[in-house]
GUPA-681030 format. One record per residue (C-alpha): x negated, y negated, z; residue in one letter. Coordinates in steps of 0.25 Angstrom, whole numbers, padded with zeros to 4 digits, always signed. Layout:
<atoms>
XYZA/...
</atoms>
This chain:
<atoms>
+0061+0013-0002X/+0061+0027+0005X/+0046+0026+0008X/+0047+0012+0014X/+0059+0016+0022X/+0051+0028+0027X/+0039+0020+0030X/+0046+0009+0038X/+0054+0020+0046X/+0041+0027+0050X/+0036+0014+0057X/+0037+0019+0071X/+0035+0005+0078X/+0039-0009+0075X/+0031-0021+0078X/+0033-0036+0078X/+0026-0043+0065X/+0015-0052+0070X/+0010-0057+0057X/+0013-0057+0042X/+0003-0061+0032X/+0007-0061+0017X/-0006-0064+0010X/-0009-0065-0005X/-0014-0050-0006X/-0010-0044+0007X/+0001-0044+0017X/-0001-0041+0032X/+0009-0039+0043X/+0004-0038+0057X/+0013-0030+0067X/+0009-0018+0074X/-0002-0017+0064X/-0006-0025+0052X/-0001-0020+0039X/-0005-0024+0025X/+0002-0024+0012X/-0001-0030-0002X/+0006-0043-0004X/+0015-0042-0016X/+0025-0052-0021X/+0032-0056-0034X/+0022-0067-0038X/+0021-0081-0032X/+0029-0090-0032X/+0041-0081-0036X/+0040-0070-0026X/+0052-0066-0018X/+0052-0072-0004X/+0049-0065+0009X/+0060-0065+0020X/+0057-0072+0033X/+0044-0078+0030X/+0038-0085+0042X/+0047-0075+0051X/+0040-0062+0048X/+0031-0062+0060X/+0039-0057+0072X/+0048-0048+0064X/+0048-0033+0066X/+0037-0026+0058X/+0048-0016+0054X/+0057-0027+0049X/+0046-0032+0041X/+0043-0018+0036X/+0057-0018+0029X/+0051-0029+0020X/+0044-0018+0013X/+0057-0014+0006X/+0059-0028+0000X/+0059-0031-0015X/+0051-0044-0012X/+0037-0040-0013X/+0031-0049-0003X/+0041-0044+0007X/+0038-0030+0004X/+0023-0033+0006X/+0026-0038+0020X/+0035-0026+0023X/+0023-0016+0019X/+0013-0024+0027X/+0024-0023+0039X/+0025-0008+0037X/+0010-0006+0037X/+0009-0014+0050X/+0018-0004+0057X/+0011+0009+0052X/+0003+0016+0063X/-0008+0022+0054X/-0012+0036+0057X/-0027+0035+0054X/-0030+0049+0057X/-0023+0052+0044X/-0032+0042+0037X/-0046+0041+0031X/-0054+0028+0028X/-0055+0029+0013X/-0053+0021+0001X/-0040+0025-0007X/-0049+0024-0019X/-0058+0036-0014X/-0045+0044-0012X/-0040+0041-0026X/-0054+0044-0032X/-0055+0057-0025X/-0042+0062-0029X/-0042+0055-0043X/-0056+0059-0049X/-0053+0064-0063X/-0038+0063-0061X/-0027+0054-0065X/-0025+0043-0056X/-0014+0032-0055X/-0015+0020-0047X/-0003+0011-0044X/-0010-0002-0041X/-0023-0009-0045X/-0034-0007-0035X/-0049-0011-0035X/-0054+0003-0036X/-0047+0006-0049X/-0059+0006-0058X/-0066+0016-0049X/-0055+0025-0050X/-0054+0024-0065X/-0068+0030-0066X/-0064+0043-0059X/-0050+0046-0063X/-0046+0054-0076X/-0036+0043-0078X/-0033+0031-0069X/-0020+0023-0071X/-0017+0010-0063X/-0003+0006-0062X/+0000-0009-0058X/+0012-0018-0057X/+0003-0029-0062X/-0007-0021-0071X/-0021-0026-0074X/-0029-0022-0086X/-0029-0006-0087X/-0017-0005-0077X/-0004+0001-0080X/+0009-0006-0077X/+0018-0001-0066X/+0028+0006-0075X/+0017+0016-0079X/+0018+0022-0065X/+0029+0031-0070X/+0020+0037-0081X/+0007+0037-0074X/+0009+0041-0060X/+0015+0055-0064X/+0002+0058-0072X/-0008+0054-0061X/-0015+0064-0051X/-0018+0053-0041X/-0010+0041-0038X/-0014+0028-0030X/-0002+0019-0026X/-0003+0005-0021X/+0003+0003-0008X/+0010-0009-0014X/+0020+0001-0020X/+0027+0000-0007X/+0028-0015-0008X/+0034-0015-0022X/+0042-0003-0019X/+0036+0006-0030X/+0031+0016-0021X/+0042+0027-0022X/+0042+0026-0037X/+0027+0028-0037X/+0026+0039-0027X/+0037+0046-0035X/+0029+0045-0048X/+0017+0050-0041X/+0022+0063-0035X/+0013+0074-0034X/+0000+0065-0036X/-0010+0062-0026X/-0005+0048-0021X/-0013+0038-0014X/-0007+0025-0008X/-0017+0013-0009X/-0018+0000-0002X/-0015-0007+0011X/+0000-0008+0008X/+0001+0007+0008X/+0007+0012+0022X/-0002+0021+0029X/+0010+0030+0033X/+0012+0045+0031X/+0026+0042+0026X/+0019+0040+0012X/+0015+0054+0012X/+0029+0059+0012X/+0030+0051-0002X/+0019+0058-0009X/+0007+0049-0005X/-0006+0057-0002X/-0015+0046+0003X/-0012+0032+0009X/-0023+0022+0007X/-0019+0010+0016X/-0026+0001+0026X/-0025-0002+0041X/-0027-0016+0046X/-0036-0015+0058X/-0040-0029+0060X/-0027-0037+0056X/-0033-0051+0059X/-0044-0048+0049X/-0035-0042+0039X/-0024-0053+0040X/-0035-0064+0039X/-0041-0058+0026X/-0028-0056+0019X/-0023-0070+0023X/-0036-0076+0016X/-0033-0069+0003X/-0041-0056+0005X/-0039-0044-0005X/-0038-0031+0002X/-0053-0028-0001X/-0056-0041+0007X/-0047-0037+0019X/-0054-0035+0033X/-0048-0027+0044X/-0042-0016+0037X/-0045-0001+0037X/-0042+0007+0024X/-0036+0021+0027X/-0031+0032+0019X/-0020+0041+0025X/-0019+0055+0019X/-0008+0065+0020X/-0012+0075+0030X/-0016+0086+0020X/-0024+0076+0012X/-0033+0071+0024X/-0044+0080+0020X/-0044+0075+0005X/
</atoms>
């Protein structure tokens, strides 16, 4: 879990956790900032239990960030939200742009592989030479997770879901995607330059700017398209900013 260790080590300032909200689609941790992550679990009612429920508020956010290394998916979701709550995002390296637009610009007429199923997949399919969608829970037309070993090395452009941090597949997926143009996609993706050291070219993440609105929306069952109070940002490697 080298990349998670580096992410946690890069967090310069700790903070007390003020609020933890584990909701049906999204998890939010409010500490220095408000961090989001997709809510993952093994499946109700048999998911693995979370340590110290009811006692997470008041813990150190860095302590909670260590949950990201857990093999319990719900704990790891909380941990990723805690990490995102402590990142000071350098917006000077970001542009306000949809990750789909970047994938479309780089992938037109080329082979694109996406790990994770996103709403804009049908649009991307129209402009790619070939589009491969890899999913742990495949829908019609998707490929199973095991296909990553064959497909990613063939791609020109790769989009990786941020939940790969939560389920601990990120390092394997990055290794399989070496030399490709790699875009991290989704609010779980940490907007941290650490990712650039591991081959990522663009991080498509989100910054919560109105925590009260965001937490209210996710606690009422909002999907990400319905969440208020969030700014979508894409952080580029310095040499990629003009792309």
